[in-house]
C-alpha positions in Angstrom: -71.2 -40.5 54.1 -73.2 -37.5 53.2 -70.8 -35.3 55.2 -67.7 -36.9 53.8 -68.4 -36.1 50.2 -68.8 -32.3 50.7 -65.7 -32.2 52.9 -63.7 -33.9 50.2 -65.0 -31.5 47.6 -64.1 -28.4 49.7 -60.7 -29.9 50.4 -60.1 -30.4 46.7 -61.1 -26.8 46.0 -58.7 -25.6 48.7 -55.8 -27.7 47.4 -56.4 -26.6 43.8 -56.4 -23.0 44.8 -53.3 -23.5 46.8 -51.5 -25.0 43.8 -52.3 -22.1 41.6 -51.2 -19.5 44.2 -54.2 -17.3 43.4 -54.8 -14.1 45.3 -57.1 -11.2 45.2 -57.0 -8.9 42.1 -53.6 -7.4 41.3 -51.6 -5.8 38.6 -50.6 -9.2 37.2 -54.0 -10.8 37.1 -57.5 -9.9 36.0 -60.5 -12.3 35.6 -62.3 -12.4 32.3 -64.2 -14.6 29.8 -60.9 -15.1 27.9 -57.4 -14.8 29.1 -54.4 -13.3 27.4 -50.9 -14.1 28.7 -48.3 -11.4 29.2 -44.5 -11.8 29.6 -42.6 -8.7 30.6 -39.0 -8.2 31.9 -40.0 -5.9 34.7 -36.8 -7.0 36.5 -33.6 -8.0 34.7 -31.1 -10.7 35.7 -27.9 -9.0 34.8 -25.5 -11.6 36.4 -25.8 -15.4 36.4 -27.9 -16.7 39.2 -26.2 -19.5 41.0 -28.5 -22.0 42.9 -27.8 -25.3 44.7 -31.3 -26.4 44.9 -34.4 -26.1 42.7 -35.7 -22.9 44.1 -38.0 -20.6 42.1 -36.3 -17.4 41.0 -37.5 -14.3 42.9 -37.5 -11.6 40.1 -38.4 -8.8 42.5 -34.9 -9.1 44.0 -33.3 -8.2 40.7 -32.7 -4.7 39.2 -35.9 -3.0 38.2 -36.6 -1.7 34.6 -38.9 1.2 34.5 -39.2 1.1 30.7 -40.4 -2.5 30.8 -42.8 -1.7 33.7 -44.3 1.0 31.4 -44.9 -1.7 28.8 -46.4 -3.9 31.4 -48.9 -1.2 32.3 -49.7 -0.6 28.7 -51.0 -4.1 28.3 -53.2 -3.6 31.4 -54.4 -0.3 29.9 -55.2 -1.8 26.5 -57.2 -4.6 28.1 -59.2 -2.1 30.2 -59.9 0.0 27.0 -61.1 -3.1 25.2 -63.3 -4.2 28.0 -64.9 -0.7 28.1 -65.4 -0.7 24.3 -68.9 -1.2 23.0 -67.8 -2.1 19.4 -64.9 -4.4 20.1 -65.9 -7.7 21.9 -69.2 -6.4 23.2 -70.4 -8.2 26.3 -67.1 -10.2 26.4 -64.6 -9.5 29.1 -60.9 -10.0 28.5 -58.8 -11.1 31.4 -55.0 -11.4 31.6 -52.4 -13.4 33.4 -49.0 -11.6 33.3 -45.6 -12.5 34.7 -42.3 -10.9 35.4 -40.1 -12.8 32.9 -36.8 -11.6 34.2 -34.7 -14.6 33.3 -34.1 -16.5 30.0 -33.8 -19.9 31.7 -35.4 -19.7 35.1 -38.9 -18.4 34.3 -40.5 -21.7 33.2 -43.1 -21.9 36.1 -44.7 -18.8 34.5 -44.9 -20.5 31.1 -46.3 -23.7 32.6 -49.0 -21.8 34.3 -50.0 -20.1 31.0 -50.3 -23.4 29.0 -51.9 -25.4 31.8 -55.6 -26.2 31.9 -57.0 -26.3 35.4 -53.5 -26.6 36.8 -52.5 -29.5 34.6 -50.6 -29.7 31.3 -52.2 -32.2 28.9 -50.8 -33.4 25.6 -52.9 -32.3 22.7 -55.1 -35.0 21.2 -58.4 -35.1 19.2 -61.4 -34.6 21.4 -59.3 -32.6 23.9 -61.7 -30.9 26.3 -59.5 -29.0 28.8 -58.5 -25.8 27.0 -55.3 -23.9 27.8 -55.6 -21.1 30.3 -54.8 -18.5 27.6 -55.9 -18.0 24.0 -52.8 -16.0 23.1 -49.6 -14.5 24.7 -48.0 -11.1 24.4 -44.2 -11.1 24.6 -41.7 -11.8 25.8 -39.3 -8.8 25.1 -36.0 -10.3 23.9 -35.4 -12.7 21.1 -33.5 -15.1 23.4 -36.4 -15.3 25.8 -38.8 -15.9 22.9 -36.7 -18.6 21.3 -36.6 -20.5 24.6 -40.3 -20.5 25.4 -41.8 -20.3 22.0 -41.7 -24.1 21.3 -43.9 -24.7 24.3 -46.6 -22.5 22.7 -46.0 -23.6 19.1 -46.9 -27.3 19.8 -50.5 -26.3 20.6 -50.5 -23.4 18.1 -51.1 -20.9 20.8 -50.5 -17.5 19.2 -47.5 -15.5 20.5 -47.5 -11.9 19.5 -44.0 -10.5 20.1 -43.5 -6.8 20.8 -39.7 -6.8 21.0 -38.1 -10.0 19.6 -36.7 -9.1 16.2 -34.4 -12.0 15.2 -35.0 -13.3 11.7 -35.6 -16.9 12.7 -39.2 -16.1 13.7 -40.0 -15.5 10.1 -39.6 -19.3 9.6 -43.2 -20.4 9.8 -42.2 -24.1 9.7 -40.5 -23.8 13.1 -42.7 -21.0 14.5 -46.1 -21.3 13.0 -48.0 -19.4 15.6 -45.5 -16.6 16.2 -46.4 -13.0 15.0 -44.9 -9.7 16.0 -45.8 -6.1 16.0 -42.2 -4.9 15.5 -40.1 -5.0 12.4 -37.5 -7.8 12.2 -33.8 -7.2 12.4 -33.5 -7.2 8.6 -35.5 -3.9 8.5 -33.5 -2.3 11.3 -30.2 -3.2 9.6 -31.5 -1.7 6.3 -32.1 1.6 8.1 -28.6 1.5 9.6 -27.1 0.7 6.3 -29.0 3.6 4.7 -27.7 6.0 7.3 -24.1 4.9 6.7 -24.6 5.3 2.9 -26.2 8.7 3.3 -23.3 10.1 5.3 -20.7 8.1 3.3 -19.3 6.3 6.4 -17.4 3.3 5.2 -15.1 2.4 8.1 -17.3 1.3 11.0 -17.3 -0.9 14.1 -20.3 -3.2 14.9 -20.8 -4.0 18.6 -23.6 -6.5 19.2 -25.1 -8.2 22.2 -24.0 -11.7 22.9 -27.5 -13.2 22.4 -29.7 -14.4 19.5 -30.8 -10.9 18.5 -27.3 -9.5 18.4 -25.8 -12.4 16.6 -28.6 -12.3 14.1 -28.1 -8.6 13.6 -24.4 -9.0 13.0 -25.0 -11.7 10.4 -27.5 -9.5 8.6 -25.2 -6.5 8.6 -22.3 -8.5 7.2 -24.6 -9.8 4.4 -25.9 -6.3 3.7 -22.6 -4.6 3.3 -21.1 -7.4 1.3 -21.7 -5.8 -2.1 -21.2 -2.2 -0.9 -18.3 0.0 -0.2 -18.8 -0.2 3.6 -16.3 -2.2 5.6 -16.8 -3.6 9.0 -13.4 -2.7 10.5 -14.1 -4.2 13.9 -16.7 -6.3 15.7 -17.2 -7.6 19.2 -19.8 -9.1 21.5 -21.2 -7.2 24.5 -22.1 -9.0 27.7 -21.7 -8.7 31.4 -18.1 -10.0 31.2 -17.0 -7.7 28.4 -13.8 -5.7 28.7 -15.1 -2.4 27.4 -11.7 -0.7 27.8 -10.0 -3.2 25.5 -12.8 -2.8 22.9 -12.7 1.0 22.9 -8.9 1.1 22.7 -8.9 -1.2 19.7 -11.5 1.0 18.0 -9.3 4.0 18.6 -6.2 2.2 17.4 -8.0 1.4 14.1 -9.1 5.0 13.7 -12.8 4.1 13.5 -15.1 7.0 14.0 -18.5 5.4 13.6 -19.7 2.7 16.1 -22.9 0.8 15.6 -24.2 -0.5 18.9 -26.8 -3.3 18.2 -27.6 -4.3 21.8 -30.3 -4.1 24.5 -30.6 -1.2 26.8 -28.5 -2.8 29.7 -25.5 -3.6 27.5 -25.6 -0.2 25.7 -25.7 1.7 29.0 -22.6 -0.2 30.3 -20.8 0.6 27.0 -21.6 4.3 27.0 -20.8 4.7 30.6 -17.4 3.1 30.0 -16.8 5.4 27.0 -17.4 8.4 29.2 -15.1 7.1 31.9 -12.3 6.3 29.5 -12.7 9.7 27.9 -13.5 8.4 24.4 -14.0 11.4 22.1 -15.0 12.3 18.5 -17.1 9.3 17.7 -20.5 8.8 16.0 -22.6 6.3 17.9 -25.5 4.6 16.1 -28.1 3.1 18.4 -30.6 0.5 17.5 -34.3 0.7 18.5 -33.7 -0.9 21.9 -31.8 2.0 23.4 -32.1 4.9 21.0 -34.8 6.5 23.2 -33.1 5.9 26.5 -34.0 8.5 29.0 -31.0 8.3 31.4 -28.0 8.3 29.1 -28.6 11.5 27.2 -28.6 13.4 30.5 -25.4 11.8 31.9 -22.5 14.1 32.7 -19.9 13.9 30.0 -22.2 12.4 27.4 -21.4 15.3 25.0 -17.7 14.4 25.1 -18.0 11.0 23.5 -19.3 12.5 20.2 -22.6 12.4 18.4 -25.3 9.9 19.1 -27.8 9.0 16.3 -30.5 6.4 16.7 -33.0 4.2 14.9 -36.2 4.4 16.9 -39.7 3.3 16.7 -42.1 6.2 16.2 -43.3 7.6 19.5 -47.0 7.2 19.4 -49.1 9.1 21.9 -51.6 6.7 23.4 -54.7 8.7 24.5 -55.8 8.0 28.1 -52.7 6.2 29.2 -51.5 9.0 31.4 -54.8 9.2 33.2 -54.8 5.5 33.6 -51.4 5.5 35.3 -52.2 8.4 37.6 -55.5 6.8 38.6 -54.0 3.4 39.1 -51.2 4.7 41.3 -53.7 6.6 43.5 -56.1 3.7 43.9 -53.7 0.7 44.7 -51.5 1.0 47.7 -48.0 -0.5 47.4 -48.3 -2.9 50.4 -51.2 -4.7 48.7 -48.8 -6.1 46.1 -46.8 -8.4 48.2 -48.2 -11.9 48.1 -48.7 -13.0 44.4 -48.0 -16.3 42.5 -44.3 -16.8 41.7 -43.1 -13.8 39.7 -46.2 -11.8 40.0 -44.6 -9.5 42.6 -43.5 -5.9 41.9 -42.3 -3.3 44.4 -44.4 -0.5 42.9 -42.5 2.1 44.8 -39.8 1.7 42.2 -42.0 3.5 39.6 -44.2 6.4 40.4 -46.7 7.8 37.8 -44.3 10.5 36.5 -41.4 8.1 36.2 -43.5 5.6 34.3 -44.8 8.2 31.8 -41.3 9.6 31.2 -39.7 6.2 30.7 -38.3 5.0 27.4 -41.4 4.8 25.1 -39.8 2.2 22.8 -41.9 -0.9 22.2 -44.9 0.8 23.8 -47.1 0.9 20.7 -46.1 -2.6 19.7 -47.4 -3.8 23.1 -50.6 -1.8 22.7 -51.1 -3.0 19.1 -50.4 -6.7 20.1 -53.2 -6.7 22.6 -55.6 -5.0 20.1 -54.6 -7.5 17.4 -55.5 -10.4 19.7 -58.8 -8.7 20.6 -59.7 -8.2 17.0 -58.9 -11.8 16.2 -61.0 -13.0 19.1 -63.8 -10.6 18.0 -63.8 -12.3 14.6 -63.5 -15.8 16.0 -66.6 -15.2 18.2 -68.4 -13.7 15.2 -69.3 -10.6 17.2 -71.8 -8.1 16.1 -73.2 -4.9 17.6 -75.5 -6.7 20.0 -73.0 -9.3 21.2 -70.9 -12.3 20.3 -71.9 -15.9 19.7 -71.3 -18.6 22.3 -68.5 -20.4 20.4 -65.8 -22.7 21.9 -62.6 -20.9 21.2 -59.4 -22.8 20.5 -56.0 -20.9 20.3 -55.5 -22.1 16.7 -58.8 -20.4 15.8 -57.6 -17.1 17.2 -54.3 -17.7 15.3 -56.1 -18.0 12.0 -57.9 -14.7 12.5 -54.7 -13.1 13.7 -53.0 -13.9 10.5 -55.8 -12.2 8.6 -55.6 -9.1 10.7 -56.3 -5.8 8.9 -57.4 -2.9 11.1 -56.4 0.6 11.9 -55.2 1.6 15.3 -54.3 5.3 16.1 -54.1 6.0 12.4 -51.7 3.1 11.8 -52.5 0.0 9.8 -52.0 -3.4 11.6 -51.6 -6.2 9.1 -49.2 -9.2 9.0 -47.5 -10.8 6.0 -47.2 -14.5 5.4 -44.2 -14.6 7.8 -46.0 -13.0 10.7 -44.2 -9.7 10.3 -45.8 -6.2 10.1 -46.5 -5.2 6.5 -46.5 -1.5 7.2 -44.7 0.9 9.4 -41.7 3.2 9.7 -38.7 4.1 11.9 -37.8 7.5 13.2 -34.2 8.7 13.1 -33.2 10.5 16.3 -30.3 12.6 17.5 -29.4 13.1 21.1 -29.3 16.9 21.3 -27.6 19.1 23.9 -30.8 19.3 25.9 -30.6 15.6 26.6 -33.6 14.7 24.4 -33.9 12.3 21.5 -34.7 14.8 18.8 -36.4 13.4 15.6 -34.3 14.4 12.5 -35.8 12.1 9.9 -37.6 8.9 9.1 -37.4 5.7 7.2 -40.6 4.4 5.6 -41.2 0.9 4.2 -44.5 1.6 2.4 -45.4 2.3 -0.3 -41.7 2.5 -1.2 -38.5 2.4 0.8 -37.6 5.9 1.5 -35.0 7.6 3.8 -35.2 11.3 4.7 -32.8 13.0 7.0 -32.6 16.7 8.0 -28.9 16.9 8.6 -29.0 20.6 9.4 -30.5 19.8 12.7 -27.6 17.7 13.9 -24.9 19.5 15.9 -21.9 17.4 15.0 -18.9 17.3 17.3 -16.9 18.5 14.3 -18.6 21.9 14.5 -20.9 21.7 11.6 -19.3 19.3 9.1 -20.3 15.7 8.8 -17.6 13.5 10.4 -15.5 11.3 8.1 -15.0 7.6 8.7 -12.8 6.1 6.1 -9.8 3.8 6.2 -8.2 5.6 3.3 -9.1 9.0 2.0 -10.8 9.1 -1.4 -8.6 9.1 -4.4 -8.4 12.2 -6.5 -10.1 12.2 -9.9 -8.3 9.9 -12.3 -6.7 7.8 -9.7 -7.4 4.1 -9.1 -7.5 2.3 -5.8 -4.8 -0.3 -5.1 -6.0 -2.4 -2.2 -3.2 -2.9 0.3 -5.0 -4.5 3.2 -7.6 -7.2 4.0 -10.4 -4.6 3.7 -11.4 -3.1 0.3 -11.8 0.2 2.1 -8.0 0.4 2.7 -6.0 1.3 -0.4 -3.4 3.5 -2.0 -4.0 5.7 -5.0 -2.3 5.3 -8.4 -3.0 7.4 -11.4 -4.4 5.7 -14.5 -1.8 5.8 -17.4 -2.4 7.0 -20.9 -4.9 5.0 -22.9 -6.9 4.0 -19.8 -9.6 5.7 -17.7 -11.2 5.2 -14.3 -15.0 4.8 -13.7 -15.4 5.0 -9.9 -19.1 3.9 -10.0 -18.3 0.8 -12.0 -14.9 -0.3 -10.8 -12.8 1.9 -8.5 -10.0 -0.7 -8.3 -9.0 -1.1 -12.0 -8.1 1.2 -14.9 -10.2 0.4 -17.9 -8.5 0.3 -21.3 -9.9 2.6 -24.0 -11.0 1.1 -27.3 -8.5 1.3 -30.2 -10.5 4.1 -31.7 -10.3 6.1 -28.5 -7.6 7.8 -26.5 -7.2 9.3 -23.0 -4.6 11.3 -21.2 -3.1 10.2 -17.9 -5.6 10.4 -15.1 -8.7 10.5 -17.3 -12.2 9.6 -16.3 -13.4 8.9 -19.9 -12.0 8.2 -23.4 -12.1 10.5 -26.3 -12.5 9.5 -30.0 -9.2 9.6 -31.8 -8.7 11.8 -34.8 -8.3 9.7 -37.9 -5.3 11.0 -39.9 -4.3 10.3 -43.5 -2.9 12.3 -46.3 -5.8 13.4 -48.5 -5.6 13.8 -52.2 -6.1 17.5 -51.8 -3.1 17.9 -49.5 -0.5 20.4 -50.9 2.5 18.1 -50.8 0.4 15.3 -52.3 -0.7 17.5 -55.1 3.0 18.5 -55.8 4.2 14.9 -55.8 1.3 13.8 -58.1 2.1 16.6 -60.5 5.7 15.5 -60.4 4.6 12.0 -61.2 2.6 13.4 -64.2 5.6 15.3 -65.4 7.7 12.1 -65.1 5.2 10.3 -67.3 5.3 13.2 -69.8 9.1 13.2 -69.8 9.4 9.4 -70.3 6.9 9.7 -73.2 9.0 12.5 -74.6 12.3 10.6 -74.3 10.6 7.5 -75.8 9.5 9.5 -78.8 12.9 11.2 -79.2 14.7 7.9 -78.9 12.3 6.3 -81.4 13.0 9.1 -83.9 16.8 8.7 -83.4 16.7 4.9 -82.9 19.7 4.2 -85.2 22.0 6.9 -83.9 25.1 5.9 -81.9 23.8 7.6 -78.7 20.6 5.6 -78.6 22.3 2.4 -79.6 25.0 2.9 -76.9 22.3 3.7 -74.3 20.8 0.2 -74.8 18.7 0.5 -77.9 15.4 -1.4 -77.5 16.3 -1.8 -73.8 15.8 1.9 -73.3 12.2 1.7 -74.2 11.7 -1.2 -71.7 13.4 1.0 -69.0 11.3 4.0 -69.8 8.1 1.9 -69.9 8.9 0.4 -66.4 9.7 3.9 -65.0 6.3 5.0 -66.4 4.5 2.1 -64.7 6.3 2.6 -61.4 5.3 6.2 -61.3 1.6 5.2 -61.2 2.0 3.7 -57.7 2.8 7.2 -56.4 -0.9 8.2 -56.8 -2.0 5.4 -54.4 0.0 6.9 -51.4 -2.7 9.5 -50.8 -6.3 9.3 -49.8 -7.8 6.8 -47.3 -6.1 3.4 -47.7 -8.1 0.5 -49.1 -7.1 -3.0 -49.9 -6.8 -2.1 -53.6 -4.8 1.1 -53.1 -2.4 -0.8 -50.7 -1.8 -3.5 -53.3 -1.2 -1.0 -56.1 1.1 1.1 -53.9 3.6 -1.7 -53.6 3.2 -4.4 -56.3 3.9 -2.2 -59.5 6.9 -0.6 -57.9 8.5 -3.9 -56.7 7.9 -5.6 -60.0 8.8 -3.0 -62.5 11.6 -1.4 -60.5 13.2 -4.9 -60.5 13.1 -4.8 -64.3 14.7 -1.4 -64.3 17.5 -2.5 -62.0 17.9 -5.7 -64.1 18.2 -3.6 -67.3 20.9 -1.3 -65.7 22.7 -4.3 -64.3 22.7 -5.9 -67.8 23.9 -2.6 -69.4 26.7 -2.1 -66.9 27.8 -5.8 -67.2 27.6 -5.6 -71.0 29.7 -2.5 -71.2 32.4 -3.9 -68.9 32.3 -7.3 -70.7 32.8 -5.8 -74.2 35.7 -3.5 -73.2 37.5 -5.6 -70.5 36.5 -9.3 -70.5 35.6 -10.2 -74.1 39.3 -10.4 -75.2 40.0 -13.0 -72.5 36.8 -15.0 -73.0 35.8 -14.7 -76.7 33.5 -17.8 -76.6 31.5 -16.2 -73.7 30.9 -13.2 -75.8 29.7 -15.3 -78.7 27.4 -17.2 -76.4 26.0 -14.0 -74.8 25.3 -12.6 -78.2 23.9 -15.8 -79.7 21.5 -16.6 -76.9 20.5 -13.0 -76.1 21.9 -13.3 -72.6 20.8 -9.8 -71.6 17.1 -10.6 -72.3 17.3 -14.0 -70.5 18.7 -12.3 -67.4 16.0 -9.6 -67.4 13.3 -12.1 -68.0 14.6 -14.3 -65.1 14.7 -11.3 -62.8 11.1 -10.3 -63.8 9.8 -13.8 -63.4 11.5 -14.4 -60.1 10.2 -11.1 -58.6 6.7 -11.8 -59.9 6.7 -15.2 -58.2 8.0 -13.9 -55.0 5.4 -11.1 -54.9 2.6 -13.4 -55.7 3.6 -15.9 -53.0 4.2 -13.2 -50.3 1.1 -11.2 -51.1 -1.0 -14.4 -51.2 0.3 -15.2 -47.7 -0.2 -11.8 -46.2 -1.3 -9.1 -48.7 -0.8 -5.4 -48.0 -3.9 -4.0 -46.2 -5.1 -0.9 -44.4 -3.7 -0.5 -41.0 -4.6 1.8 -38.1 -1.4 3.0 -36.4 -2.4 3.7 -32.8 1.0 3.8 -31.0 2.5 6.9 -32.5 0.0 9.4 -31.1 -2.5 8.7 -28.4 -5.0 11.2 -29.7 -4.7 10.1 -33.4 -5.2 7.1 -35.5 -2.8 7.3 -38.5 -4.1 5.3 -41.5 -1.3 3.3 -43.2 -0.9 0.4 -45.5 0.5 -2.6 -43.6 3.3 -4.5 -45.4 4.6 -7.7 -43.9 8.4 -7.2 -44.1 9.1 -10.8 -43.3 6.9 -12.1 -46.1 8.4 -9.6 -48.6 12.0 -9.9 -47.5 12.9 -12.0 -50.5 11.7 -9.3 -52.8 13.8 -6.7 -51.0 16.8 -9.1 -51.2 16.4 -9.5 -54.9 16.2 -5.7 -55.4 19.3 -5.2 -53.2 21.2 -7.9 -55.0 20.5 -6.4 -58.4 21.4 -3.0 -57.1 24.7 -4.3 -55.6 25.7 -6.2 -58.8 24.8 -3.2 -60.9 26.9 -0.9 -58.7 29.9 -3.3 -58.9 29.9 -3.6 -62.7 29.2 0.1 -63.3 32.0 1.0 -61.0 34.4 -1.3 -62.9 33.5 0.7 -66.1 34.1 4.2 -64.8 37.2 4.8 -67.0 35.5 3.8 -70.3 35.2 6.2 -73.3 33.1 9.2 -72.5 30.3 8.5 -75.0 30.2 4.9 -73.9 30.5 5.7 -70.2 26.9 4.9 -69.2 28.6 3.1 -66.3 29.5 6.4 -64.7 25.9 7.6 -65.0 24.6 4.3 -63.6 27.0 4.5 -60.7 26.1 8.0 -59.9 22.3 7.1 -60.1 22.9 4.2 -57.7 24.8 6.4 -55.3 22.0 9.0 -55.3 19.4 6.2 -54.9 21.2 4.8 -51.8 21.4 8.3 -50.3 17.7 8.9 -51.0 16.6 5.7 -49.2 19.0 6.2 -46.3 17.5 9.6 -45.8 14.0 8.2 -45.9 14.7 5.4 -43.4 16.4 8.0 -41.1 13.3 10.2 -41.2 11.0 7.2 -40.8 12.8 6.3 -37.5 12.7 9.8 -36.2 9.4 11.1 -37.3 6.0 9.5 -36.8 3.0 10.9 -38.5 0.8 10.8 -41.5 3.3 12.7 -43.6 5.7 9.7 -43.6 3.6 8.4 -46.4 4.3 11.7 -48.3 8.0 11.2 -47.8 7.7 7.6 -48.9 6.0 8.7 -52.1 8.7 11.3 -52.6 11.4 8.7 -52.1 9.8 6.5 -54.8 9.4 9.4 -57.2 13.0 10.5 -56.6 14.2 6.9 -57.3 12.4 7.2 -60.7 13.7 10.7 -61.5 17.3 9.7 -60.8 17.5 7.4 -63.8 15.5 9.7 -66.0 17.6 12.8 -65.1 21.1 11.3 -64.9 20.9 8.6 -67.5 18.4 9.6 -70.2 18.3 13.4 -70.2 22.1 13.8 -70.9 21.7 11.6 -74.0 18.6 13.7 -75.0 20.8 16.8 -74.7 23.4 15.3 -77.1 20.7 14.3 -79.6 19.1 17.7 -79.5 22.0 20.2 -78.9 25.2 18.3 -79.8 24.3 16.3 -83.0 28.0 16.3 -84.0 28.7 13.9 -81.1 26.0 11.6 -82.3 27.9 10.3 -85.3 29.6 7.0 -86.1 33.0 8.7 -86.7 33.0 10.5 -83.3 32.3 7.3 -81.5 34.9 5.3 -83.4 37.5 8.0 -82.6 36.8 7.7 -78.9 37.1 4.0 -79.1 40.4 4.2 -80.9 41.8 6.6 -78.4 40.7 4.4 -75.5 42.3 1.3 -77.2 45.6 3.2 -77.6 45.6 4.3 -74.0 44.9 0.8 -72.7 47.6 -0.8 -75.0 50.2 1.7 -73.8 
C-alpha cells in the first residue's frame, strides 16, 4: 500500500502534464508568479477551413503575418523589461501564456486554457479557491475575434486589454465590463477620415469596408457622421475573400468617384490594391485606415504609382528602446528546430521571420501592445501594494486587477496611459501619412484629441497625381456665385445650378438649395448673395415741382377770394345773377377748400395727410359738380322746358329745387365717404413692385370701397355735360352752358391724360402729376367760368346792364319763334 500511493501520485502528475501539453520554455510560454494571456494572429485563415471531424486547427499551416509576429514579440519584450525592472513589480515575476489566434471560430482550445484553473474550468461561486490561470489577457487583434471570445472572460471579470479591436460596441460596459483597449475606437478613426475629406473638400466618395464587425461598425459611424454634412457616400461595398474587385472598381469608375476610403484589415486591403493595379485603375485618392496605412509591402509594389495617391490614418510610430536588440539577441539564441512541439497553436515556423524582417514589419498596433502589457503590470503593482522593497503577499483575483486597470494613470515613453469610463484611451493622436515615391509612408500631418480636437496637414509635401493641384471629387461642380443648387438625384451632392431671381439672394453656408427672399425694405439684383436696403422715395415739400404746384394752389385761393369779393361788390348786376348769384359763392368756397388737399400730396405720407388728400376733394368737388349740374339744368329748363311744364317751374322755384339737389348730393357723398373710409381708410403704403431698389411711399386708397363715391362724381359730371350741351345755343350772356361744357371737356381730357401717364409711368412723381391734375380740375372752372364774367364786370360794364340782357333775350325769342 505504501508503494501504491506514490505511484498513483506520479501517474496523476504525468496525466495532468499530458493534458496541458506543457513543454520546455518557448516563445509562447514563460513561467512566472502571475500570468498574462496573449492572443496574436501570427497566422491568418484567409479561406474557410472545412473539417469533417473535430480536429484542432493547425495555425502554423496557414499564411504567416510578419506584422502580427512583430506584435507577438513586443509582448514578450515588454514582459522581459518589466521583470528586469526594479521599480515596477519588484521581486515579482510576470509570466505569459500566448497563442496563435489565427481563426475567429476555431481557436477556442486556446481560450479554455487561459480561463482554466489547473486544467479545469470551474463556474464562479463565492469561496472559489481555484483561480484562473491568467490575471489578464492582451488581445486579440480584430474586433470579430474579440467579440467571439470576450464573453468567456467577461463572466469572471478577467480583464481584456485590446490592442487592435476598435468596434464601438466595446464601449458598452454593461455587456463588456472588463474590456479595455489601448487603441482609439472606430468613432475616432472615422472623425479623422471625415476631417481629411472636409479639409480637401472631397464630397463624392466611396466607402469600402471589411465584411466583419469592425468594418460594418465603421460604415455605420461614417454614414452617421456625414449625415449633416455636404459629403455624400456615392458607393459602398463589403470586402471579403469572395469579393469581385473588378465589379467594384468598374462601378466606382462609372460613378466618377475619385476618392475611395478603404476601412479594412491588411489582408483585404492588399487584395483590393493588387486588383486595382492589375485592372489599371488610375487617378484615385485612396484613404487607408490604421490597419493598413503603414503596410510595408504595397508601397513598393510595381505599378502602385499608377493607381493615384494613397493617404492614410496611422497610429504614431513610437520607437521602443531596446526592442531591436531584443529581437537580434532572441534570434541568435533560439534555434528554429526547438520550436516544433508546443501545445495546440503555440507553434511558429520562425524561419518565416528573421530579425531584420521583424523590425521592418508594419509597426501599427506595436505601441498599443506594449502599453497594454505595461497597463496590466501597473495594475498588478497597485493590487499587490508594491513598494521599493517588494510587494505584499496578497491573493490576486482578476477583478482586483480590473479595478486598478480602470484607474490607470501613468506615463510610458512620454505618453499618458489613462482610460475613460468606457475603457477607451483618454489621450492620444493619429498621424496622417502619404505613400511617397520612395515607397515609404511619409508623415504629413497629425490629428490630436487632447486638449482640443485639432487637424494639421502639410499639403505641400503631397505629390498628387494631378501634378500639384488637389484632386477634385464632386458629383456636380460648385455653382457660381449667386446660383442655387437644384437637387436632381438621390444624393444632395448631385445638382444643377439656377440663378436666384430679383428680390432673393443665396447664402451658401446657411442653405445652398434655396433662394432666400429679401425683406420688403430690401432689394437684390439677379444672382445676389445679399440684400441691399431700398431707397425710400417720396416727393418732399422742397421739391421744385411741389413748390410750383403749391404756389399755384395759393394763387388759386387768392383768385377765388378776389372773385368772391368782386362778385359780392357786384352782387345785384345781371352778370353775377346770371352766373348763379349766391351759388357762385358756394362754388368758389368749395374750389377754395378743394385746393387745400393739394398741399397733402407732398412730404412723407401719414394717416392724417392721406385722409386730407382725398376726403376734402371728393366731398367739396361733388358740391361743385352738383352746382354746375343745377346751373346747366336750370338754364335749359328756363329757356326750353318751362313753357311745356309751367307747374314744374313753379314747384322748382317754390321749394328751392336747386338747393335741395345740392344738399342731397353733398349728404349722399358725405355718407358714402364716411362709410368707405370707416371700412378701409386711406393710409400710407410702401410700393415695392415698381422698382426693386426703391420703396415709393404712397397713400393707399381702396378703389372698391370708394367706388360709389367715384360713381356719384361721374354721374353728376355726365348729367352736367348733357344739360350744358343742350343749352349750347342760348343767348351769349346767358350761355354759361357753353362754359360748363367746355370745362367738362377739359376736365375729361385732364383725367384721361393722368390715367394714361399713371399706367405708363411708375415713380414718386406720379403723386406730383396727381396733385397737378387736381389743381387743373379746380383751375378749369375758375378760368373758364368765373374769369370771363370778371372780365365783363371790370372791362365791359356796358354788357352788365339789364337793358343789354333783355335785348339778347328778345332776339333769342324771335329767333326761336321764327
